[in-house]
C-alpha positions in Angstrom: 20.4 51.1 136.3 20.3 52.2 139.8 19.2 54.7 142.3 19.1 58.3 142.3 20.4 60.7 145.1 21.5 64.0 146.1 22.3 65.7 142.9 21.1 69.1 141.7 18.5 69.7 138.9 18.7 73.5 137.7 15.1 74.6 137.0 14.2 77.9 135.7 10.7 78.8 137.3 8.4 81.4 137.2 9.0 84.9 139.1 9.4 84.5 142.8 6.0 85.6 143.6 4.4 83.1 141.4 6.6 80.4 142.7 6.0 81.3 146.2 2.1 81.2 145.7 2.6 77.6 144.2 4.4 76.4 147.0 2.5 77.9 149.7 1.2 74.4 150.6 4.9 73.1 151.7 5.7 75.1 154.7 9.2 74.5 156.7 7.5 72.4 159.0 7.2 69.7 156.1 11.1 69.6 156.2 10.9 68.8 159.8 8.6 66.0 159.6 9.5 64.1 156.4 13.0 62.9 157.5 11.6 62.0 160.7 8.8 60.1 159.1 10.8 58.2 156.7 13.4 57.3 159.4 11.0 55.9 161.7 8.9 54.0 159.1 11.2 51.1 158.7 11.5 50.7 162.4 7.5 51.0 162.5 7.3 48.4 159.5 9.5 46.1 161.4 7.7 46.2 164.7 4.4 46.4 163.6 4.5 44.5 159.9 2.8 41.2 159.3 4.8 38.1 159.2 6.0 38.8 155.6 8.0 41.7 156.6 9.5 39.9 159.5 10.7 36.8 157.4 14.7 36.8 157.3 17.4 34.5 156.6 20.6 35.3 158.2 23.8 34.9 156.3 26.8 36.3 158.2 29.1 36.6 155.3 26.6 37.6 152.9 25.3 40.5 154.8 28.9 41.3 155.4 29.8 41.5 151.9 26.6 43.3 150.9 27.2 46.0 153.5 30.6 47.0 152.1 29.3 46.7 148.4 26.3 49.2 149.7 28.5 51.7 151.2 30.8 51.7 147.9 27.7 52.1 145.6 26.4 55.0 147.7 29.7 56.5 147.8 30.5 56.4 144.1 27.1 58.0 142.3 27.6 58.9 138.5 26.1 62.3 138.3 23.5 62.5 135.3 22.8 65.3 133.1 19.0 65.8 133.7 19.7 65.8 137.4 20.1 63.0 140.0 22.9 60.2 140.0 23.0 56.6 139.2 24.5 53.8 141.4 24.3 50.3 141.4 22.4 50.2 144.8 19.3 48.8 143.4 20.9 46.0 142.2 22.1 45.1 145.5 18.7 45.8 147.2 17.0 43.2 144.9 19.6 40.7 145.6 19.5 41.6 149.6 15.7 40.9 149.4 16.0 37.6 147.7 18.6 36.4 150.0 18.1 37.8 153.5 14.5 39.0 153.5 12.8 42.3 153.7 13.9 43.4 157.1 17.6 42.5 156.9 17.6 44.1 153.4 16.0 47.3 154.7 18.1 47.7 157.7 21.2 47.3 155.5 19.9 50.1 153.4 19.2 52.2 156.3 22.6 51.6 158.0 24.7 51.9 154.8 23.1 54.9 153.3 23.1 57.2 156.4 26.8 56.1 156.8 27.9 56.9 153.3 26.0 60.0 153.1 27.1 61.4 156.4 30.9 60.5 156.7 31.7 60.2 152.9 29.2 62.6 151.0 29.2 64.9 153.7 25.4 65.4 153.4 23.2 67.3 155.7 21.8 65.2 158.8 18.3 65.7 158.0 18.9 65.1 154.4 20.9 61.7 154.9 18.3 60.7 157.4 15.4 61.3 154.8 17.4 59.3 152.1 18.1 56.3 154.5 14.7 56.0 155.6 13.3 56.5 152.0 15.5 53.9 150.8 14.9 51.5 153.7 11.3 51.9 153.5 11.1 51.2 149.8 13.2 47.9 150.1 11.0 46.7 153.0 8.0 47.3 151.2 9.0 45.7 148.0 10.5 42.7 149.9 7.0 42.2 151.6 5.5 42.3 148.2 7.9 39.8 147.1 7.1 37.1 149.7 3.2 37.9 149.6 3.8 37.0 145.9 5.1 33.7 146.7 8.8 34.3 146.5 11.1 32.4 148.6 14.2 33.3 150.6 17.9 32.0 149.8 18.1 30.4 146.3 15.7 31.8 143.8 14.2 29.5 141.4 13.5 31.3 138.0 10.5 29.0 137.3 9.0 29.7 140.7 10.3 33.0 141.7 10.3 35.0 138.6 7.0 36.6 138.8 7.4 37.5 142.5 10.7 39.1 141.7 9.0 41.3 138.8 6.3 42.2 141.1 8.7 43.5 143.9 11.1 45.1 141.2 8.0 47.0 140.1 6.9 47.9 143.3 10.4 48.9 144.5 10.7 51.2 141.4 7.2 52.8 141.7 7.6 53.4 145.6 11.1 54.9 145.3 10.4 57.2 142.3 7.0 58.0 143.6 8.3 59.3 147.0 10.9 61.1 145.4 8.6 62.9 143.0 6.5 63.6 146.2 9.3 65.0 148.1 10.6 67.2 145.2 6.9 68.4 144.8 6.6 69.0 148.4 9.8 71.4 148.2 9.1 73.1 145.0 5.5 73.2 144.7 5.5 71.4 141.2 3.0 68.7 140.5 4.4 65.2 141.8 3.0 63.5 138.8 4.7 65.9 136.3 7.9 65.5 138.0 7.7 61.6 137.6 6.7 61.8 134.0 9.8 64.2 133.2 12.5 62.3 135.5 11.8 58.8 136.0 9.4 57.3 133.2 12.3 56.9 130.8 14.3 54.9 133.4 11.9 51.8 133.4 14.2 49.9 131.1 17.2 50.6 133.2 15.4 49.5 136.2 14.1 46.4 134.6 17.9 45.4 133.6 18.8 46.2 137.5 16.0 43.8 138.5 17.7 41.1 136.4 21.2 41.8 137.7 19.7 41.6 141.5 18.5 38.1 140.5 21.9 37.0 139.3 23.6 38.4 142.3 21.3 36.4 144.6 21.8 33.1 142.4 25.6 33.6 142.1 25.8 34.0 146.0 24.2 30.6 146.4 25.7 28.9 143.8 29.4 30.4 143.9 29.7 32.0 147.3 31.5 35.2 147.9 34.2 34.7 145.6 31.3 34.7 142.7 29.5 37.8 144.2 33.0 39.6 144.2 33.9 38.7 140.5 30.3 39.5 139.6 31.1 42.9 141.0 34.0 43.5 138.3 31.8 43.9 135.3 29.4 46.1 137.2 32.5 48.5 138.1 33.3 48.5 134.4 29.6 49.2 133.6 29.9 52.0 136.1 33.0 53.4 134.6 31.4 53.5 131.2 28.4 55.3 132.5 30.8 57.9 134.0 32.3 58.4 130.5 28.6 58.5 129.0 27.8 61.1 131.5 30.9 63.1 130.9 30.3 63.0 127.4 26.7 64.1 127.6 27.7 67.0 129.8 30.6 68.2 127.5 28.0 68.1 124.7 25.5 70.2 126.7 28.6 72.5 127.4 29.2 72.6 123.6 25.9 73.7 122.9 25.8 76.5 125.5 29.0 77.7 124.3 27.9 77.5 120.7 24.6 79.6 121.6 27.1 82.2 123.5 29.0 82.8 120.3 25.8 84.6 119.1 26.4 87.2 121.9 29.6 88.4 120.2 27.6 88.9 116.9 24.3 90.2 118.4 23.6 90.3 122.1 19.7 90.3 121.4 19.9 87.1 119.4 21.6 85.2 122.2 19.3 86.2 124.9 16.3 85.7 122.3 17.7 82.0 121.8 17.9 81.3 125.5 14.3 82.4 125.9 13.3 80.4 122.8 14.9 77.3 124.4 13.0 77.6 127.8 9.5 78.0 125.8 10.3 75.2 123.7 11.1 73.0 126.4 8.0 73.7 128.3 5.8 73.4 125.1 7.8 70.0 124.2 6.9 68.8 127.9 3.1 70.0 127.7 2.9 67.8 124.6 4.1 64.6 126.4 7.3 64.3 124.2 9.9 61.8 125.6 12.7 63.3 127.7 15.2 62.5 125.2 13.2 64.3 122.3 12.8 67.6 124.6 16.8 67.4 125.2 17.1 67.6 121.6 14.8 70.4 121.1 16.7 72.3 123.7 19.7 71.8 122.1 18.1 73.0 118.7 16.4 76.0 120.1 19.9 77.3 121.8 21.4 77.0 118.2 18.4 78.0 115.9 19.9 81.2 115.0 23.6 80.3 114.9 23.7 80.4 111.2 23.5 84.3 111.6 27.1 84.3 112.3 27.9 83.8 108.6 25.8 86.8 107.7 27.1 90.3 107.4 27.3 92.0 110.9 25.9 95.1 109.6 22.7 93.2 108.3 22.4 91.4 111.8 22.7 94.5 113.9 20.6 96.9 111.7 17.8 98.6 113.9 15.1 99.1 110.9 13.3 96.5 109.3 15.3 94.5 106.6 14.9 95.3 102.8 14.2 92.7 100.1 17.9 91.8 99.5 18.8 91.8 103.2 15.8 89.4 103.7 17.0 87.0 101.3 20.0 86.9 102.8 19.1 86.2 106.1 16.7 83.4 104.9 19.8 81.3 104.5 20.8 81.2 108.0 18.7 77.8 108.9 21.1 76.2 106.2 24.3 77.7 107.5 23.3 76.8 111.1 22.3 73.2 110.2 25.8 72.6 108.7 27.5 74.1 111.6 25.6 72.2 114.1 25.6 68.8 111.9 29.4 68.8 112.4 28.8 67.1 115.5 27.1 63.6 115.1 25.4 63.5 118.3 23.5 66.8 117.3 22.1 65.5 113.7 18.9 65.5 114.9 19.1 69.0 116.1 20.7 70.1 113.0 17.4 68.8 111.1 15.4 71.0 113.5 17.7 73.9 112.9 17.3 73.6 109.2 13.5 73.5 109.0 12.6 75.9 112.1 11.2 78.3 109.5 9.0 75.9 107.8 5.2 76.8 107.2 2.2 74.5 106.8 1.1 76.6 103.8 4.6 76.0 101.9 5.6 79.7 102.3 8.3 79.0 104.7 12.2 78.5 103.9 14.2 76.7 102.7 11.8 76.2 99.9 10.4 72.8 98.8 10.3 71.2 102.4 7.7 68.5 102.4 5.5 68.0 105.7 7.0 64.6 106.4 10.6 66.5 106.5 9.8 68.6 109.2 10.1 67.4 112.8 7.9 68.4 115.5 10.6 69.9 117.5 11.1 72.4 114.4 7.5 73.4 114.5 7.7 73.8 118.3 10.7 76.1 117.8 8.9 78.0 114.9 6.1 78.9 117.2 8.3 79.8 120.2 10.4 81.9 118.0 7.5 84.0 116.9 6.1 84.2 120.3 9.2 85.6 121.9 10.0 87.7 118.7 6.6 89.4 119.4 6.9 89.9 122.9 10.5 91.3 123.0 11.1 95.1 122.7 13.1 96.0 119.3 14.7 99.2 118.5 11.6 100.1 116.2 8.8 98.8 118.3 7.6 97.9 121.7 7.0 94.4 122.5 3.6 93.0 122.3 1.5 91.8 125.6 1.5 87.7 125.8 -2.0 87.7 124.9 -1.7 89.6 121.8 1.2 87.6 120.8 -0.9 84.5 121.3 -3.9 85.9 119.4 -1.9 86.6 116.5 -0.4 82.8 116.8 -3.8 81.5 117.0 -4.8 84.0 113.7 -2.2 82.1 111.8 -2.4 78.4 113.1 -2.4 76.2 110.5 -1.2 78.4 108.0 1.9 79.8 109.1 2.4 77.7 112.4 1.7 74.0 113.3 -1.4 74.2 115.5 -0.1 71.8 118.1 2.7 74.3 119.8 0.2 77.0 119.3 -2.4 75.3 121.3 0.4 74.4 123.8 1.5 77.7 124.4 -1.9 79.1 124.9 -2.7 76.6 127.5 0.6 77.3 129.3 -0.1 80.8 129.3 -3.6 80.3 130.9 -1.9 78.2 133.8 0.9 80.6 134.5 3.4 78.2 132.7 4.9 80.7 130.3 6.2 83.2 132.6 10.2 83.2 132.8 12.2 83.8 135.9 15.2 86.3 135.5 18.3 84.8 134.5 19.9 85.7 137.9 17.2 83.9 139.9 17.5 80.2 138.9 16.4 77.7 141.5 18.6 75.0 142.5 16.8 71.9 143.4 18.5 69.1 145.2 17.4 65.7 143.7 16.9 62.8 146.4 17.2 60.1 144.1 
């Protein structure tokens, strides 16, 4: 329900050579120009903008209160699991546009963001300048859209101003998230559209709520004065506390899943590293297929734990360097059910447990557990199955050398529709052709600072 800024998103990328090639279009000069451009844009808009930009309604007490609230909002971000932070700043921005006009609202953003990030969050000057200019420009342009659509300053009227508010709020969201995606793309060499789909598309409902709260803030300021605004802040602070608890819970869940995966390391080091690779492949395939980020997250959890049931098997069977005999294979075929029982003990992981249980399903009915119908097998399980086989074929074993990726994909395509679902097989092929299957070494992950 708010803006995102200054968090870290850990993204395993391709090897350094490939990443450098993709990012060749983003020289260091861009990072000298971007902060200057976004810092100057609000000033240029204020000087050369049309009459809509320059409309203002001064309210000394209101501006003072909004200044303090924006400082607090910027200083109290809630870190989110997927990267970025949530604040109530967008709510206050919408309210400031409705009450004071684009120029005053933009100036508040510029000053409060820079002050909070420099003095409280201790950000680097270039990054604080970039964020401040970006937020101020977004607010000014969204406010101009509000006035151009017929909105009025001061006391918003629901019947008259609802459509302009919706237009301004939508414009605010698209400008802000689009600019952030562009900045991230400039820094990492990733496609900005892809970044937007992965990071922001699922946040549209939250932003719609922020628009409603912004409108409410403006109405309360006019109807009940500053005391009413301060009272309205209390439930927002409670909501922020609940959001912090939720973020902490999600973080603890992610840590638990990673710890559960590491348990395999004590039993079979190969299996643990295999699960990590399968999880990375599965996430890339799921995103390539356009699945919602929440489902991608569940697939990631399930892939990390898909072999956890092997800890219930005899160690000598797990570590056997030769191919398993028939009886040993029968025992190992129990591991999906065992893993699902382990993972399913956590209520938040029950969807992941269903994927763990069915990740050895085959379209021809010869997979296991036996008797599974097509409707009982989630797409995530089918993705994990294909990625599991791909990594198994491309990894070295004590009794054979791993295949080249092309040969492994040929094998997957040969058995597509019988042993494997065609969709993840096709996605793996397309990712391989575009270079999207190359995994970075585990010690060379790239940390990307997320702007908002």
